Every structure is written in C-alpha cells, then in structure tokens.
KEVO-716793 format. One record per residue: residue number from 1; residue in one letter; y, z negated, x negated of N, C-alpha, C, CB in turn. Coordinates in nm, 2 decimals, always signed. Glycine has a CB too. Layout:
BEGIN
[NUM A [Y Z X] [Y Z X] [Y Z X] [Y Z X]] ...
# end
This chain:
BEGIN
[1 M [+9.27 -11.05 -6.53] [+9.18 -10.95 -6.57] [+9.24 -10.81 -6.58] [+9.06 -10.94 -6.46]] [2 A [+9.33 -10.77 -6.49] [+9.38 -10.64 -6.48] [+9.46 -10.60 -6.61] [+9.47 -10.62 -6.36]] [3 N [+9.55 -10.68 -6.66] [+9.63 -10.65 -6.77] [+9.61 -10.74 -6.89] [+9.78 -10.65 -6.74]] [4 K [+9.49 -10.80 -6.90] [+9.46 -10.89 -7.01] [+9.44 -10.80 -7.14] [+9.33 -10.97 -6.98]] [5 S [+9.52 -10.85 -7.24] [+9.50 -10.78 -7.37] [+9.44 -10.88 -7.47] [+9.64 -10.73 -7.43]] [6 Y [+9.37 -10.82 -7.56] [+9.29 -10.90 -7.66] [+9.36 -10.88 -7.80] [+9.14 -10.85 -7.67]] [7 S [+9.32 -10.97 -7.89] [+9.38 -10.96 -8.02] [+9.28 -10.96 -8.13] [+9.47 -11.09 -8.04]] [8 L [+9.31 -10.88 -8.24] [+9.24 -10.89 -8.37] [+9.35 -10.94 -8.46] [+9.18 -10.75 -8.41]] [9 A [+9.32 -10.93 -8.59] [+9.42 -10.98 -8.69] [+9.56 -10.92 -8.67] [+9.36 -10.96 -8.83]] [10 H [+9.57 -10.79 -8.67] [+9.70 -10.73 -8.66] [+9.71 -10.63 -8.54] [+9.73 -10.66 -8.79]] [11 T [+9.63 -10.65 -8.44] [+9.62 -10.56 -8.33] [+9.61 -10.62 -8.20] [+9.50 -10.47 -8.35]] [12 K [+9.69 -10.57 -8.10] [+9.67 -10.61 -7.96] [+9.60 -10.49 -7.90] [+9.81 -10.64 -7.89]] [13 W [+9.50 -10.51 -7.82] [+9.43 -10.40 -7.76] [+9.38 -10.43 -7.62] [+9.31 -10.36 -7.85]] [14 M [+9.36 -10.32 -7.55] [+9.30 -10.33 -7.41] [+9.22 -10.20 -7.39] [+9.42 -10.35 -7.30]] [15 C [+9.10 -10.20 -7.44] [+9.01 -10.08 -7.43] [+8.90 -10.11 -7.33] [+8.96 -10.04 -7.57]] [16 K [+8.92 -10.06 -7.21] [+8.81 -10.09 -7.11] [+8.75 -9.96 -7.07] [+8.88 -10.16 -6.99]] [17 Y [+8.62 -9.97 -7.05] [+8.54 -9.85 -7.02] [+8.44 -9.88 -6.90] [+8.46 -9.80 -7.14]] [18 H [+8.43 -9.78 -6.82] [+8.33 -9.78 -6.71] [+8.21 -9.70 -6.76] [+8.38 -9.73 -6.57]] [19 I [+8.09 -9.76 -6.78] [+7.98 -9.70 -6.84] [+7.86 -9.70 -6.74] [+7.94 -9.77 -6.97]] [20 V [+7.79 -9.59 -6.72] [+7.68 -9.58 -6.64] [+7.56 -9.51 -6.72] [+7.71 -9.49 -6.51]] [21 F [+7.45 -9.57 -6.72] [+7.33 -9.51 -6.78] [+7.20 -9.54 -6.70] [+7.32 -9.57 -6.93]] [22 T [+7.10 -9.46 -6.73] [+6.98 -9.47 -6.65] [+6.85 -9.48 -6.73] [+6.97 -9.34 -6.56]] [23 P [+6.75 -9.54 -6.67] [+6.62 -9.54 -6.74] [+6.56 -9.40 -6.75] [+6.52 -9.64 -6.66]] [24 K [+6.46 -9.38 -6.84] [+6.40 -9.25 -6.86] [+6.34 -9.20 -6.73] [+6.29 -9.26 -6.97]] [25 Y [+6.36 -9.08 -6.70] [+6.32 -9.01 -6.58] [+6.37 -9.08 -6.45] [+6.16 -9.01 -6.58]] [26 R [+6.48 -9.16 -6.47] [+6.54 -9.23 -6.36] [+6.44 -9.31 -6.28] [+6.62 -9.13 -6.27]] [27 R [+6.35 -9.37 -6.35] [+6.25 -9.45 -6.28] [+6.32 -9.57 -6.22] [+6.14 -9.50 -6.38]] [28 K [+6.27 -9.61 -6.10] [+6.32 -9.73 -6.03] [+6.26 -9.85 -6.09] [+6.30 -9.72 -5.88]] [29 I [+6.29 -9.89 -6.21] [+6.23 -10.00 -6.29] [+6.31 -10.12 -6.29] [+6.20 -9.95 -6.43]] [30 I [+6.44 -10.11 -6.26] [+6.53 -10.22 -6.27] [+6.53 -10.31 -6.15] [+6.68 -10.18 -6.31]] [31 Y [+6.43 -10.39 -6.13] [+6.43 -10.49 -6.02] [+6.33 -10.59 -6.06] [+6.39 -10.42 -5.89]] [32 N [+6.32 -10.70 -5.97] [+6.23 -10.81 -5.99] [+6.25 -10.87 -6.13] [+6.09 -10.77 -5.97]] [33 K [+6.14 -10.89 -6.20] [+6.14 -10.96 -6.33] [+6.21 -10.88 -6.44] [+6.00 -11.00 -6.38]] [34 Y [+6.20 -10.75 -6.43] [+6.27 -10.67 -6.53] [+6.42 -10.68 -6.52] [+6.23 -10.52 -6.52]] [35 R [+6.47 -10.69 -6.40] [+6.62 -10.70 -6.38] [+6.68 -10.82 -6.44] [+6.65 -10.70 -6.23]] [36 E [+6.62 -10.94 -6.42] [+6.67 -11.06 -6.48] [+6.66 -11.05 -6.63] [+6.58 -11.18 -6.43]] [37 D [+6.56 -11.00 -6.69] [+6.55 -10.99 -6.83] [+6.65 -10.89 -6.89] [+6.41 -10.94 -6.88]] [38 L [+6.68 -10.78 -6.82] [+6.78 -10.68 -6.86] [+6.92 -10.74 -6.86] [+6.77 -10.56 -6.78]] [39 I [+6.95 -10.82 -6.76] [+7.08 -10.88 -6.75] [+7.10 -10.98 -6.86] [+7.09 -10.96 -6.61]] [40 E [+7.00 -11.06 -6.89] [+7.01 -11.15 -7.01] [+7.02 -11.08 -7.14] [+6.88 -11.24 -7.01]] [41 I [+6.94 -10.97 -7.16] [+6.95 -10.89 -7.28] [+7.08 -10.83 -7.30] [+6.84 -10.78 -7.28]] [42 M [+7.14 -10.77 -7.19] [+7.27 -10.70 -7.20] [+7.38 -10.80 -7.24] [+7.30 -10.63 -7.07]] [43 K [+7.38 -10.92 -7.17] [+7.48 -11.02 -7.20] [+7.47 -11.06 -7.35] [+7.46 -11.14 -7.11]] [44 T [+7.34 -11.08 -7.40] [+7.32 -11.13 -7.54] [+7.37 -11.02 -7.64] [+7.18 -11.16 -7.56]] [45 L [+7.33 -10.90 -7.61] [+7.37 -10.79 -7.71] [+7.53 -10.77 -7.71] [+7.30 -10.66 -7.67]] [46 C [+7.59 -10.78 -7.59] [+7.73 -10.76 -7.58] [+7.80 -10.88 -7.66] [+7.78 -10.75 -7.44]] [47 K [+7.75 -10.99 -7.64] [+7.81 -11.11 -7.71] [+7.80 -11.09 -7.86] [+7.73 -11.24 -7.67]] [48 Y [+7.69 -11.04 -7.91] [+7.67 -11.02 -8.06] [+7.78 -10.93 -8.11] [+7.53 -10.96 -8.08]] [49 K [+7.82 -10.82 -8.03] [+7.92 -10.73 -8.08] [+8.06 -10.76 -8.04] [+7.88 -10.59 -8.02]] [50 G [+8.08 -10.87 -7.97] [+8.22 -10.91 -7.93] [+8.27 -10.82 -7.82] [+8.31 -10.89 -8.05]] [51 V [+8.18 -10.77 -7.73] [+8.22 -10.69 -7.62] [+8.21 -10.78 -7.49] [+8.12 -10.57 -7.60]] [52 E [+8.32 -10.77 -7.41] [+8.32 -10.85 -7.29] [+8.28 -10.77 -7.17] [+8.46 -10.91 -7.27]] [53 I [+8.18 -10.82 -7.10] [+8.14 -10.76 -6.98] [+8.23 -10.81 -6.86] [+7.98 -10.78 -6.94]] [54 I [+8.31 -10.72 -6.81] [+8.41 -10.76 -6.71] [+8.34 -10.76 -6.57] [+8.53 -10.67 -6.71]] [55 E [+8.26 -10.65 -6.55] [+8.18 -10.64 -6.43] [+8.05 -10.57 -6.47] [+8.26 -10.55 -6.32]] [56 G [+7.95 -10.59 -6.40] [+7.82 -10.53 -6.42] [+7.73 -10.53 -6.30] [+7.75 -10.59 -6.54]] [57 H [+7.66 -10.43 -6.28] [+7.57 -10.43 -6.16] [+7.45 -10.34 -6.20] [+7.63 -10.37 -6.04]] [58 M [+7.33 -10.40 -6.18] [+7.20 -10.33 -6.20] [+7.15 -10.27 -6.07] [+7.10 -10.42 -6.27]] [59 M [+7.15 -10.14 -6.06] [+7.09 -10.08 -5.94] [+6.94 -10.05 -5.98] [+7.16 -9.94 -5.90]] [60 P [+6.86 -10.02 -5.88] [+6.71 -10.00 -5.91] [+6.69 -9.89 -6.02] [+6.64 -9.97 -5.79]] [61 D [+6.78 -9.79 -6.02] [+6.76 -9.67 -6.11] [+6.88 -9.64 -6.20] [+6.72 -9.55 -6.03]] [62 H [+6.98 -9.73 -6.21] [+7.08 -9.71 -6.31] [+7.16 -9.84 -6.33] [+7.18 -9.60 -6.26]] [63 V [+7.25 -9.84 -6.43] [+7.32 -9.96 -6.47] [+7.47 -9.92 -6.47] [+7.28 -10.02 -6.60]] [64 H [+7.56 -10.00 -6.40] [+7.70 -9.98 -6.41] [+7.76 -10.10 -6.48] [+7.77 -9.98 -6.26]] [65 M [+7.85 -10.07 -6.58] [+7.91 -10.18 -6.65] [+8.06 -10.15 -6.67] [+7.84 -10.21 -6.79]] [66 L [+8.14 -10.25 -6.66] [+8.29 -10.23 -6.69] [+8.30 -10.33 -6.81] [+8.39 -10.27 -6.57]] [67 V [+8.33 -10.27 -6.93] [+8.33 -10.35 -7.05] [+8.46 -10.33 -7.13] [+8.21 -10.32 -7.14]] [68 A [+8.50 -10.43 -7.20] [+8.61 -10.43 -7.30] [+8.55 -10.42 -7.44] [+8.71 -10.55 -7.28]] [69 I [+8.56 -10.30 -7.50] [+8.50 -10.28 -7.63] [+8.62 -10.28 -7.74] [+8.43 -10.14 -7.64]] [70 P [+8.61 -10.37 -7.84] [+8.71 -10.37 -7.94] [+8.73 -10.23 -8.01] [+8.68 -10.48 -8.05]] [71 P [+8.85 -10.20 -8.05] [+8.88 -10.07 -8.11] [+8.81 -10.04 -8.24] [+9.03 -10.05 -8.13]] [72 R [+8.75 -10.15 -8.31] [+8.68 -10.12 -8.43] [+8.54 -10.07 -8.41] [+8.67 -10.25 -8.51]] [73 I [+8.50 -10.07 -8.28] [+8.36 -10.01 -8.24] [+8.38 -9.89 -8.15] [+8.28 -10.12 -8.17]] [74 S [+8.32 -9.78 -8.19] [+8.33 -9.66 -8.10] [+8.24 -9.68 -7.98] [+8.30 -9.53 -8.18]] [75 V [+8.27 -9.61 -7.88] [+8.19 -9.62 -7.75] [+8.05 -9.57 -7.78] [+8.26 -9.54 -7.64]] [76 S [+8.04 -9.46 -7.86] [+7.91 -9.40 -7.88] [+7.82 -9.49 -7.97] [+7.93 -9.26 -7.95]] [77 S [+7.88 -9.55 -8.07] [+7.80 -9.64 -8.15] [+7.76 -9.77 -8.08] [+7.88 -9.68 -8.28]] [78 F [+7.85 -9.82 -7.99] [+7.81 -9.93 -7.91] [+7.70 -9.90 -7.81] [+7.93 -9.98 -7.83]] [79 M [+7.71 -9.78 -7.75] [+7.60 -9.74 -7.65] [+7.47 -9.72 -7.72] [+7.64 -9.61 -7.58]] [80 G [+7.47 -9.66 -7.84] [+7.35 -9.64 -7.92] [+7.29 -9.78 -7.95] [+7.38 -9.57 -8.05]] [81 Y [+7.37 -9.87 -7.99] [+7.32 -10.01 -8.02] [+7.27 -10.07 -7.89] [+7.44 -10.09 -8.08]] [82 L [+7.34 -10.07 -7.78] [+7.30 -10.13 -7.66] [+7.17 -10.08 -7.60] [+7.41 -10.12 -7.56]] [83 K [+7.16 -9.95 -7.60] [+7.04 -9.89 -7.54] [+6.92 -9.90 -7.63] [+7.07 -9.74 -7.51]] [84 G [+6.94 -9.89 -7.76] [+6.84 -9.90 -7.86] [+6.78 -10.04 -7.87] [+6.88 -9.86 -7.99]] [85 K [+6.86 -10.14 -7.88] [+6.82 -10.27 -7.90] [+6.76 -10.33 -7.77] [+6.93 -10.36 -7.94]] [86 S [+6.82 -10.29 -7.65] [+6.77 -10.34 -7.53] [+6.63 -10.28 -7.50] [+6.87 -10.30 -7.41]] [87 A [+6.61 -10.16 -7.53] [+6.47 -10.10 -7.52] [+6.37 -10.17 -7.60] [+6.48 -9.95 -7.55]] [88 L [+6.41 -10.20 -7.73] [+6.31 -10.27 -7.82] [+6.28 -10.41 -7.76] [+6.37 -10.28 -7.96]] [89 M [+6.39 -10.48 -7.71] [+6.37 -10.61 -7.66] [+6.29 -10.61 -7.53] [+6.51 -10.68 -7.64]] [90 M [+6.31 -10.51 -7.45] [+6.23 -10.50 -7.33] [+6.08 -10.48 -7.36] [+6.28 -10.39 -7.24]] [91 F [+6.05 -10.39 -7.46] [+5.91 -10.36 -7.49] [+5.85 -10.48 -7.56] [+5.91 -10.24 -7.58]] [92 E [+5.93 -10.56 -7.63] [+5.88 -10.68 -7.69] [+5.84 -10.79 -7.59] [+5.98 -10.74 -7.79]] [93 R [+5.93 -10.80 -7.48] [+5.90 -10.90 -7.38] [+5.79 -10.85 -7.28] [+6.03 -10.93 -7.30]] [94 H [+5.79 -10.72 -7.25] [+5.69 -10.67 -7.16] [+5.61 -10.56 -7.22] [+5.77 -10.62 -7.03]] [95 A [+5.50 -10.60 -7.29] [+5.42 -10.50 -7.36] [+5.36 -10.39 -7.28] [+5.31 -10.58 -7.44]] [96 N [+5.34 -10.42 -7.15] [+5.28 -10.32 -7.06] [+5.37 -10.20 -7.03] [+5.24 -10.39 -6.93]] [97 L [+5.50 -10.22 -7.06] [+5.59 -10.11 -7.04] [+5.57 -9.99 -7.14] [+5.74 -10.16 -7.04]] [98 K [+5.52 -10.03 -7.26] [+5.49 -9.93 -7.36] [+5.41 -9.81 -7.31] [+5.43 -9.99 -7.48]] [99 Y [+5.31 -9.84 -7.22] [+5.22 -9.74 -7.17] [+5.29 -9.65 -7.06] [+5.10 -9.81 -7.11]] [100 R [+5.39 -9.71 -6.99] [+5.46 -9.63 -6.89] [+5.57 -9.55 -6.95] [+5.52 -9.73 -6.78]] [101 F [+5.63 -9.60 -7.06] [+5.74 -9.53 -7.12] [+5.71 -9.48 -7.26] [+5.86 -9.63 -7.13]] [102 G [+5.59 -9.44 -7.28] [+5.54 -9.40 -7.41] [+5.65 -9.37 -7.52] [+5.47 -9.28 -7.40]] [103 N [+5.61 -9.41 -7.64] [+5.70 -9.38 -7.76] [+5.83 -9.46 -7.76] [+5.73 -9.23 -7.77]] [104 R [+5.83 -9.57 -7.68] [+5.94 -9.67 -7.68] [+6.08 -9.60 -7.64] [+5.96 -9.72 -7.82]] [105 H [+6.07 -9.51 -7.54] [+6.19 -9.45 -7.49] [+6.21 -9.51 -7.35] [+6.18 -9.30 -7.48]] [106 F [+6.29 -9.62 -7.34] [+6.31 -9.69 -7.21] [+6.43 -9.62 -7.14] [+6.34 -9.83 -7.23]] [107 W [+6.54 -9.59 -7.21] [+6.66 -9.53 -7.14] [+6.66 -9.38 -7.16] [+6.78 -9.59 -7.20]] [108 A [+6.71 -9.31 -7.06] [+6.73 -9.16 -7.07] [+6.84 -9.13 -7.17] [+6.77 -9.10 -6.93]] [109 E [+6.84 -9.01 -7.23] [+6.94 -8.97 -7.32] [+7.08 -8.96 -7.25] [+6.91 -8.84 -7.39]] [110 G [+7.18 -9.00 -7.32] [+7.32 -8.98 -7.27] [+7.36 -9.10 -7.18] [+7.33 -8.86 -7.19]] [111 Y [+7.48 -9.09 -7.13] [+7.54 -9.19 -7.05] [+7.67 -9.13 -7.00] [+7.57 -9.32 -7.12]] [112 Y [+7.73 -9.19 -6.89] [+7.86 -9.16 -6.84] [+7.96 -9.26 -6.89] [+7.86 -9.14 -6.69]] [113 V [+8.08 -9.22 -6.93] [+8.18 -9.32 -6.97] [+8.32 -9.27 -6.92] [+8.18 -9.34 -7.13]] [114 S [+8.40 -9.36 -6.88] [+8.53 -9.33 -6.83] [+8.62 -9.44 -6.88] [+8.54 -9.31 -6.68]] [115 T [+8.74 -9.40 -6.93] [+8.84 -9.50 -6.97] [+8.91 -9.56 -6.85] [+8.94 -9.45 -7.07]] [116 V [+8.94 -9.69 -6.86] [+9.01 -9.76 -6.75] [+9.14 -9.80 -6.81] [+8.93 -9.88 -6.69]] [117 G [+9.25 -9.73 -6.77] [+9.38 -9.76 -6.83] [+9.48 -9.81 -6.74] [+9.43 -9.63 -6.89]] [118 L [+9.60 -9.83 -6.79] [+9.71 -9.88 -6.70] [+9.76 -9.77 -6.61] [+9.82 -9.94 -6.79]] [119 N [+9.82 -9.81 -6.51] [+9.88 -9.72 -6.42] [+10.01 -9.66 -6.49] [+9.92 -9.79 -6.28]] [120 E [+10.03 -9.53 -6.47] [+10.15 -9.47 -6.54] [+10.28 -9.53 -6.50] [+10.15 -9.32 -6.50]] [121 E [+10.29 -9.57 -6.37] [+10.42 -9.63 -6.32] [+10.43 -9.77 -6.39] [+10.42 -9.65 -6.17]] [122 T [+10.33 -9.84 -6.41] [+10.33 -9.97 -6.48] [+10.39 -9.95 -6.62] [+10.20 -10.04 -6.48]] [123 I [+10.34 -9.85 -6.69] [+10.39 -9.83 -6.83] [+10.53 -9.79 -6.83] [+10.30 -9.72 -6.89]] [124 R [+10.58 -9.70 -6.73] [+10.72 -9.66 -6.73] [+10.81 -9.79 -6.70] [+10.74 -9.56 -6.62]] [125 K [+10.76 -9.87 -6.61] [+10.84 -9.99 -6.58] [+10.85 -10.08 -6.70] [+10.78 -10.07 -6.46]] [126 Y [+10.74 -10.10 -6.77] [+10.73 -10.18 -6.89] [+10.83 -10.13 -7.00] [+10.59 -10.18 -6.95]] [127 I [+10.83 -10.00 -7.01] [+10.92 -9.94 -7.11] [+11.07 -9.96 -7.07] [+10.89 -9.79 -7.13]] [128 R [+11.10 -9.94 -6.94] [+11.24 -9.96 -6.89] [+11.28 -10.10 -6.91] [+11.25 -9.92 -6.75]] [129 D [+11.20 -10.20 -6.87] [+11.23 -10.34 -6.87] [+11.22 -10.41 -7.00] [+11.16 -10.41 -6.77]] [130 Q [+11.16 -10.34 -7.10] [+11.13 -10.41 -7.23] [+11.26 -10.45 -7.30] [+11.05 -10.31 -7.32]] [131 E [+11.36 -10.37 -7.30] [+11.49 -10.40 -7.36] [+11.55 -10.52 -7.29] [+11.59 -10.28 -7.36]] [132 K [+11.55 -10.53 -7.16] [+11.61 -10.64 -7.09] [+11.53 -10.77 -7.12] [+11.60 -10.62 -6.94]] [133 H [+11.40 -10.76 -7.13] [+11.32 -10.88 -7.17] [+11.35 -10.93 -7.31] [+11.17 -10.84 -7.16]] [134 D [+11.36 -10.83 -7.40] [+11.39 -10.87 -7.54] [+11.53 -10.94 -7.55] [+11.39 -10.75 -7.63]] [135 M [+11.63 -10.89 -7.48] [+11.76 -10.95 -7.48] [+11.76 -11.09 -7.42] [+11.86 -10.87 -7.40]] [136 A [+11.68 -11.11 -7.31] [+11.67 -11.24 -7.25] [+11.60 -11.34 -7.35] [+11.59 -11.24 -7.12]] [137 V [+11.50 -11.30 -7.42] [+11.43 -11.39 -7.51] [+11.53 -11.42 -7.63] [+11.30 -11.32 -7.57]] [138 D [+11.61 -11.32 -7.68] [+11.70 -11.35 -7.79] [+11.81 -11.45 -7.75] [+11.77 -11.22 -7.83]] [139 K [+11.86 -11.44 -7.62] [+11.96 -11.54 -7.58] [+11.90 -11.68 -7.57] [+12.01 -11.50 -7.44]] [140 L [+11.77 -11.69 -7.53] [+11.71 -11.82 -7.52] [+11.68 -11.88 -7.66] [+11.58 -11.81 -7.44]] [141 S [+11.65 -11.80 -7.76] [+11.61 -11.85 -7.89] [+11.73 -11.88 -7.98] [+11.52 -11.76 -7.95]] [142 V [+11.85 -11.82 -7.95] [+11.96 -11.84 -8.04] [+12.03 -11.98 -8.01] [+12.07 -11.73 -8.03]] [143 K [+12.03 -12.06 -8.11] [+12.09 -12.20 -8.08] [+12.23 -12.20 -8.15] [+11.99 -12.31 -8.13]] [144 E [+12.33 -12.25 -8.08] [+12.46 -12.26 -8.13] [+12.47 -12.40 -8.21] [+12.57 -12.25 -8.02]] [145 Y [+12.51 -12.39 -8.33] [+12.52 -12.52 -8.41] [+12.67 -12.56 -8.41] [+12.47 -12.50 -8.55]] [146 E [+12.69 -12.69 -8.39] [+12.82 -12.74 -8.39] [+12.84 -12.83 -8.52] [+12.86 -12.83 -8.27]] [147 D [+12.96 -12.83 -8.57] [+12.99 -12.91 -8.69] [+13.00 -13.06 -8.64] [+13.12 -12.87 -8.76]] [148 P [+12.91 -13.15 -8.69] [+12.91 -13.29 -8.64] [+13.04 -13.36 -8.69] [+12.79 -13.36 -8.69]] [149 F [+13.11 -13.31 -8.79] [+13.23 -13.38 -8.84] [+13.36 -13.34 -8.78] [+13.23 -13.37 -8.99]] [150 A [+13.35 -13.23 -8.70] [+13.47 -13.18 -8.65] [+13.50 -13.24 -8.51] [+13.47 -13.02 -8.63]] [151 K [+13.59 -13.33 -8.50] [+13.63 -13.39 -8.37] [+13.78 -13.42 -8.37] [+13.56 -13.52 -8.35]] 
# end
C-alpha cells in the first residue's frame, strides 16, 4: 500500500490524497441508515471513475478519505463529481432529506485536501541506488553466446 504505483498506457503514477468534507451546516447526519448508504454510494462513484479508496471513515459530521486519483482526473473535478452525484443519490434514496436540506444541497461548499507523497529520504535513496540496480539488471539479462562448433 505505501509505495504502490499504478499504470496507465504510458504512465506510472502514485497520486494519493487525504480528503475531508462535511454535510451542509455540519449536521450530524452521517450515522445509522444514512451512513451505510453513503458508504455504498462513495464506493460505487469511486469505482466508476477508477479511483481507489485506500482508507475511509465516516464520522457523524464529516468524511475522511484517503484516495488514489488517476492523474487524468483533477482533484477538484473529482470532488465536484463525488459530492454532486452522492447528494443526488442520497436525495433519491431518502426523499425526506429534501425537506431538511432544501434545494438539494447535502454537502457544504469546499473540502480539505492534502497530498500524500513519498518521504524525501526514500526518494534520495532511490536516486542513489537506481544506477546500481540498473547495472545489476543488465548483468543478469546479458547472455554470453558460445560458438557450438568451436571445440
């Protein structure tokens, strides 16, 4: 999990983000039946976009997620999609919420995001040892051919 990299056609990537967002007016709505539905909705929406949920926790008044978002999707567009679609799906499943959250605004505006990167020392070590690793791989892959007729 710590150093897992992902692949696209011509790209290796490791873009992990810690995201926190809250319901409108920070209402303590995320519990009981709503909590289970929100977890299912978040998993479904992330799966649609190819986003991996590494860790996630629903508190009564906010959501914490550690996600790996592909580089072809910006964090802001993903969050707009996630919050928008999840609100619509929640209002579709629980019609009574429309009256509490008037005008279909389930989530508060904005969110907190922080990048989760590699340790600087890990990168320095990787750079230092990369040449040694490449030499070792080259020595293993070079095969010496002998002339079968020379004896």
